[in-house]
C-alpha positions as CSV (number, residue, x, y, z in Angstrom):
1,M,-7.8,-3.1,27.3
2,Q,-9.6,-4.9,24.4
3,N,-8.8,-3.3,21.1
4,S,-12.3,-3.1,19.8
5,R,-15.7,-2.8,21.3
6,M,-16.6,-6.0,19.6
7,A,-14.4,-9.1,19.3
8,P,-13.8,-10.5,15.8
9,M,-16.6,-12.8,14.6
10,T,-16.7,-16.4,15.7
11,P,-19.0,-19.0,14.2
12,G,-22.6,-17.7,14.9
13,G,-21.2,-14.4,16.2
14,T,-21.6,-10.8,15.2
15,R,-19.7,-9.6,12.1
16,L,-17.3,-6.7,12.4
17,R,-18.8,-3.4,11.2
18,V,-16.6,-1.8,8.6
19,V,-16.5,1.5,6.7
20,Q,-14.9,1.9,3.3
21,W,-13.3,5.4,3.0
22,A,-12.7,6.4,-0.6
23,T,-13.8,4.7,-3.8
24,G,-10.8,5.0,-6.2
25,N,-9.2,2.1,-8.0
26,V,-8.0,0.3,-4.9
27,G,-10.9,1.5,-2.8
28,M,-13.4,-0.1,-5.1
29,R,-11.6,-3.4,-5.0
30,A,-11.5,-3.3,-1.2
31,L,-15.2,-2.4,-1.1
32,R,-16.0,-5.5,-3.2
33,E,-14.0,-7.7,-0.9
34,V,-15.7,-6.3,2.2
35,I,-19.1,-7.1,0.8
36,R,-18.0,-10.7,0.0
37,H,-16.2,-11.2,3.4
38,P,-18.2,-13.5,5.7
39,S,-16.9,-11.9,8.9
40,L,-17.3,-8.3,7.8
41,E,-20.5,-6.1,7.6
42,L,-20.3,-3.0,5.4
43,V,-22.0,-0.2,7.2
44,G,-20.8,2.9,5.4
45,V,-18.9,4.2,2.3
46,L,-17.3,7.6,2.0
47,T,-16.8,8.8,-1.6
48,Y,-15.1,12.0,-2.8
49,D,-17.0,11.8,-6.1
50,P,-20.3,13.6,-6.1
51,A,-21.5,11.3,-9.0
52,K,-21.3,8.4,-6.6
53,N,-23.2,10.1,-3.8
54,G,-26.4,8.1,-3.0
55,V,-25.4,5.1,-5.1
56,D,-25.7,1.7,-3.5
57,A,-22.2,0.3,-2.5
58,G,-22.9,-3.0,-4.2
59,V,-23.9,-1.3,-7.5
60,L,-20.7,0.8,-7.4
61,C,-18.4,-2.3,-7.3
62,G,-20.4,-4.7,-9.4
63,E,-21.9,-6.7,-6.5
64,R,-25.5,-7.2,-5.3
65,P,-27.2,-4.2,-3.7
66,T,-26.3,-3.9,-0.1
67,G,-28.7,-1.2,1.2
68,V,-25.7,0.9,2.1
69,E,-25.4,4.1,0.0
70,A,-22.1,5.9,-0.6
71,T,-22.0,9.4,0.8
72,T,-19.8,12.5,0.6
73,D,-20.8,13.4,4.2
74,R,-17.8,12.8,6.3
75,A,-19.6,13.6,9.6
76,A,-22.2,10.9,8.8
77,I,-19.5,8.3,8.3
78,H,-17.7,9.2,11.6
79,A,-21.0,9.0,13.4
80,L,-21.3,5.3,12.5
81,E,-18.6,4.4,15.0
82,A,-17.7,1.3,13.2
83,E,-15.3,-1.3,14.4
84,C,-12.9,-0.6,11.6
85,V,-12.4,1.8,8.7
86,L,-10.5,0.9,5.5
87,Y,-8.9,4.3,5.0
88,M,-7.8,4.9,1.4
89,P,-7.8,8.6,0.4
90,R,-5.2,10.1,-1.8
91,I,-4.1,12.5,0.9
92,V,-4.0,11.6,4.6
93,D,-6.1,13.9,6.9
94,V,-4.8,13.4,10.5
95,E,-8.0,15.0,11.8
96,D,-10.0,12.2,10.3
97,L,-7.6,9.6,11.7
98,V,-7.7,11.1,15.2
99,A,-11.5,11.3,15.1
100,F,-11.8,7.6,14.1
101,V,-9.4,6.3,16.7
102,G,-10.8,8.6,19.4
103,A,-14.2,7.0,18.8
104,G,-12.7,3.5,19.1
105,T,-12.7,2.8,15.4
106,N,-9.6,0.8,14.2
107,V,-7.9,2.1,11.1
108,V,-6.4,-0.1,8.3
109,S,-4.9,2.0,5.5
110,V,-3.0,1.7,2.3
111,C,-1.6,5.3,2.6
112,M,2.2,5.2,2.6
113,E,2.3,7.6,5.6
114,L,0.9,4.9,7.8
115,Y,3.3,2.1,6.8
116,D,5.9,0.7,9.2
117,G,4.5,2.3,12.4
118,A,3.3,5.5,10.7
119,R,6.8,6.7,10.1
120,G,5.5,9.0,7.4
121,L,3.6,11.2,9.8
122,G,5.1,14.2,11.6
123,E,6.1,13.4,15.2
124,A,3.4,15.6,16.6
125,D,0.6,13.9,14.6
126,R,2.0,10.5,15.5
127,V,1.9,11.3,19.2
128,R,-1.7,12.5,18.8
129,L,-2.6,9.2,17.2
130,L,-0.9,7.2,19.9
131,E,-2.6,9.1,22.7
132,A,-6.0,8.6,21.0
133,C,-5.3,4.9,20.7
134,A,-4.3,4.6,24.4
135,R,-7.6,6.3,25.4
136,S,-9.9,4.3,23.2
137,G,-8.2,0.9,22.8
138,A,-8.1,1.3,19.0
139,S,-5.2,0.7,16.7
140,V,-3.8,2.0,13.3
141,Y,-2.1,-0.2,10.7
142,G,-0.8,0.5,7.2
143,T,-0.4,-2.3,4.6
144,G,-0.6,-3.0,0.9
145,S,1.6,-4.5,-1.8
146,S,4.5,-2.0,-2.3
147,P,5.3,-0.8,0.3
148,G,3.7,-3.6,2.3
149,F,4.0,-7.2,1.1
150,I,7.3,-6.7,-0.7
151,T,8.9,-4.5,2.1
152,D,7.7,-6.1,5.3
153,M,6.2,-9.5,4.6
154,L,8.3,-11.4,2.0
155,P,11.7,-10.1,3.3
156,F,11.1,-11.6,6.7
157,A,10.5,-15.1,5.2
158,L,13.8,-14.8,3.4
159,L,15.6,-13.5,6.5
160,S,14.5,-16.5,8.5
161,L,16.9,-18.6,6.4
162,Q,19.9,-16.4,7.2
163,R,22.4,-16.0,10.0
164,R,24.6,-13.4,8.3
165,V,23.0,-10.8,6.0
166,D,25.3,-8.7,3.8
167,S,22.7,-6.9,1.7
168,I,19.1,-7.0,0.5
169,E,17.9,-5.6,-2.9
170,I,14.3,-5.3,-3.8
171,E,13.2,-4.3,-7.3
172,E,9.7,-3.6,-8.4
173,F,8.9,-3.6,-12.1
174,G,5.7,-2.2,-13.7
175,N,4.9,-2.2,-17.4
176,M,2.4,0.6,-17.6
177,S,1.8,0.5,-21.3
178,R,-1.7,-1.0,-20.9
179,R,-2.7,1.3,-18.0
180,D,-5.5,3.7,-19.1
181,S,-4.6,6.5,-16.7
182,P,-3.4,9.4,-18.7
183,F,-3.1,11.9,-15.9
184,M,-1.1,9.6,-13.7
185,L,1.2,8.4,-16.5
186,F,1.9,11.7,-18.3
187,E,1.5,14.3,-15.5
188,Q,2.3,12.5,-12.2
189,I,5.0,10.2,-13.4
190,G,6.2,12.2,-16.4
191,F,6.1,9.7,-19.2
192,G,6.4,11.5,-22.6
193,K,8.0,14.6,-21.0
194,P,11.4,16.0,-22.0
195,M,14.4,14.3,-20.3
196,D,14.7,16.9,-17.5
197,P,14.7,15.3,-14.1
198,G,14.7,18.6,-12.3
199,A,11.4,19.6,-13.9
200,Y,9.3,17.1,-11.8
201,P,8.3,17.2,-8.2
202,T,9.6,14.7,-5.7
203,P,7.5,11.5,-6.0
204,R,5.5,10.6,-2.9
205,L,7.5,7.4,-2.5
206,L,10.6,9.5,-1.9
207,S,9.0,12.3,0.1
208,I,8.3,10.3,3.3
209,P,10.7,8.2,5.5
210,P,11.2,4.8,3.9
211,A,9.1,1.9,5.0
212,L,12.1,-0.3,5.4
213,S,13.2,0.2,9.0
214,S,11.7,-3.1,10.2
215,V,13.6,-5.0,7.5
216,A,16.8,-3.3,8.4
217,S,16.5,-4.0,12.1
218,S,15.5,-7.6,11.4
219,A,18.7,-8.0,9.3
220,G,20.7,-6.7,12.3
221,W,21.6,-3.4,10.7
222,K,21.7,0.1,12.3
223,I,21.1,2.3,9.3
224,D,23.0,5.6,9.7
225,R,22.0,7.2,6.4
226,W,19.1,6.9,3.9
227,T,19.6,8.2,0.4
228,T,17.1,8.6,-2.5
229,A,17.5,9.0,-6.2
230,T,15.3,9.4,-9.3
231,G,16.4,8.3,-12.7
232,F,14.9,8.5,-16.2
233,A,15.5,6.6,-19.5
234,A,14.2,7.8,-22.9
235,A,12.1,5.9,-25.3
236,R,14.2,5.1,-28.4
237,R,11.3,5.5,-30.8
238,K,7.7,6.8,-30.8
239,T,5.6,4.5,-28.8
240,E,1.8,4.1,-28.7
241,V,0.3,2.9,-25.4
242,L,-3.3,2.5,-24.2
243,A,-3.4,5.9,-22.6
244,G,-1.8,7.8,-25.6
245,E,1.5,8.2,-27.2
246,I,5.1,9.2,-26.3
247,G,7.7,10.6,-28.6
248,A,11.2,9.3,-29.3
249,G,13.7,10.8,-26.9
250,T,11.1,11.6,-24.2
251,V,10.7,9.9,-20.8
252,G,9.9,6.2,-21.4
253,A,10.9,4.9,-17.9
254,R,11.4,6.1,-14.4
255,R,13.4,4.6,-11.6
256,L,13.0,5.6,-7.9
257,V,15.6,4.3,-5.4
258,V,15.7,4.3,-1.6
259,A,18.9,3.0,-0.1
260,G,20.0,2.4,3.5
261,H,23.6,2.7,4.5
262,E,25.5,1.3,7.5
263,G,29.1,2.3,8.1
264,G,29.5,3.8,4.6
265,K,28.2,0.7,2.9
266,E,24.9,0.3,1.1
267,V,23.2,-2.7,2.7
268,L,19.5,-2.2,1.7
269,R,18.0,-1.0,-1.5
270,F,14.5,-0.7,-2.8
271,A,14.0,0.3,-6.5
272,Q,10.8,0.9,-8.3
273,I,11.0,0.9,-12.1
274,L,8.0,1.9,-14.1
275,Y,8.1,1.9,-17.9
276,L,6.0,2.3,-21.1
277,T,8.5,0.5,-23.3
278,P,11.6,-1.7,-22.7
279,D,13.4,-0.2,-25.7
280,L,15.2,2.5,-23.7
281,D,18.2,4.8,-23.9
282,P,20.2,4.1,-21.8
283,A,19.3,0.4,-21.9
284,W,17.8,-0.6,-18.6
285,D,17.4,-4.2,-17.2
286,V,13.6,-4.1,-17.1
287,A,11.7,-7.2,-16.2
288,A,8.0,-8.1,-16.6
289,T,5.6,-6.6,-14.1
290,G,6.5,-8.1,-10.7
291,W,9.3,-8.2,-8.1
292,R,12.8,-9.4,-7.8
293,V,14.5,-9.8,-4.4
294,R,18.1,-10.6,-3.8
295,V,19.5,-11.5,-0.4
296,R,23.2,-11.8,0.0
297,G,24.6,-13.5,3.1
298,D,25.4,-17.0,4.3
299,A,22.3,-18.4,2.5
300,P,22.1,-16.3,-0.7
301,L,18.8,-16.1,-2.5
302,D,17.4,-14.7,-5.7
303,V,13.6,-14.6,-5.8
304,E,11.5,-13.5,-8.8
305,L,7.7,-13.0,-8.5
306,A,6.0,-12.5,-11.8
307,F,2.3,-12.3,-12.5
308,P,1.1,-15.3,-14.6
309,I,-1.4,-13.2,-16.6
310,S,-1.2,-11.3,-19.8
311,I,-0.4,-7.6,-19.7
312,D,-3.9,-6.8,-20.8
313,E,-5.3,-8.4,-17.7
314,L,-3.1,-6.5,-15.2
315,A,-5.6,-3.7,-14.7
316,E,-8.1,-6.3,-13.5
317,Y,-5.8,-8.0,-11.0
318,T,-3.3,-5.5,-9.7
319,P,-5.7,-3.5,-7.5
320,G,-6.2,-6.6,-5.4
321,L,-2.5,-6.8,-4.6
322,T,-2.9,-3.6,-2.6
323,A,-6.5,-4.0,-1.4
324,N,-6.5,-7.6,-0.4
325,P,-3.9,-7.3,2.4
326,A,-5.8,-4.4,3.9
327,V,-9.1,-6.3,3.9
328,N,-7.4,-9.4,5.3
329,A,-5.9,-7.3,8.1
330,V,-9.2,-6.0,9.5
331,P,-10.0,-8.9,11.9
332,F,-6.4,-9.1,13.0
333,V,-6.1,-5.4,13.7
334,C,-9.5,-5.4,15.6
335,A,-8.1,-8.2,17.8
336,A,-4.6,-6.6,18.3
337,R,-3.2,-4.5,21.1
338,P,-4.0,-0.7,21.0
339,G,-1.5,1.6,19.3
340,I,0.2,2.1,15.9
341,L,1.1,-1.3,14.5
342,R,3.8,-2.8,12.3
343,T,3.4,-6.0,10.3
344,A,5.7,-7.7,12.9
345,D,3.0,-7.0,15.5
346,L,0.5,-9.2,13.7
347,P,0.2,-12.8,12.7
348,P,0.3,-13.6,8.9
349,L,-2.6,-11.6,7.3
350,T,-4.2,-14.6,5.6
351,P,-7.8,-14.9,4.4
352,G,-8.8,-17.3,7.2
353,G,-8.6,-14.6,9.8
354,P,-7.3,-14.9,13.4
355,A,-9.0,-18.3,14.0
356,A,-6.6,-19.8,11.4
357,H,-3.6,-19.0,13.7
358,A,-5.2,-19.9,17.0
């Protein structure tokens, strides 16, 4: 069965009809890129913000007017029966997903629950999605930057050079000092709070199955145990950041770790380190915003990916790291087999689209 009711655009052909679901930081960047994409046609925008209701999509994201107005009416968006929805809410609603897929609308999402074959969904919800995909010919795919690029794209390139793999360590560093998001920084992450790890809820990254199973199996491992850990380091002195101020001795950095073990040995580790200051107690090895990947085996590699921009420019560029892979994925997912997809099921998600890999 063909995945979508309409094949991806060929020269002179019809563009893929796309809906943008949610207009947050990443959603707005995705919306802009859909409008700019020569093979995609924006047909609807769902917003959760009443102030954006009725506003032209182009005006919302700084582009030319499109004639498509954002709406808070979920039913109206579902009724469009687009070829694909870029699904980017804060919280996944499985009823929305099943409704989209049941109508033949492919889903591309940056929600962590849908990464790595939708491992973050409960089994019953995953079965419902799979059954809807089988009936309609649609598919569901989760991607982004982290998880996403750094967990199921770059590692495969490094693994292609190996025959024996002893361990993989992925570290993500984020200097958040120029991020103007007070609620996220001080309430959700806990910067500036007392050094009491037990006082904070389990972060979302650690609350769902890790999106690392494909990396583990590609390395030849059978993970028998996953562990998670949360750590904090204190700011040594009072620190002013763009979103406010934190006191000396309060949380200045947070580290989340997901580790996979085989036969009693840790073989795979992913660590996310977010900080407002590098002057920490205890002293942590914090790098500039970016990633560091270490592969140990018969062809050992250390790879560092840093952003060649100033810290004040990060807010402008970093949303694209998550939004761009999702927008790039739309034509590939619309051309793919039905079902819940992993990155390994698709060609490289490059801007040229499927034609570039024909």
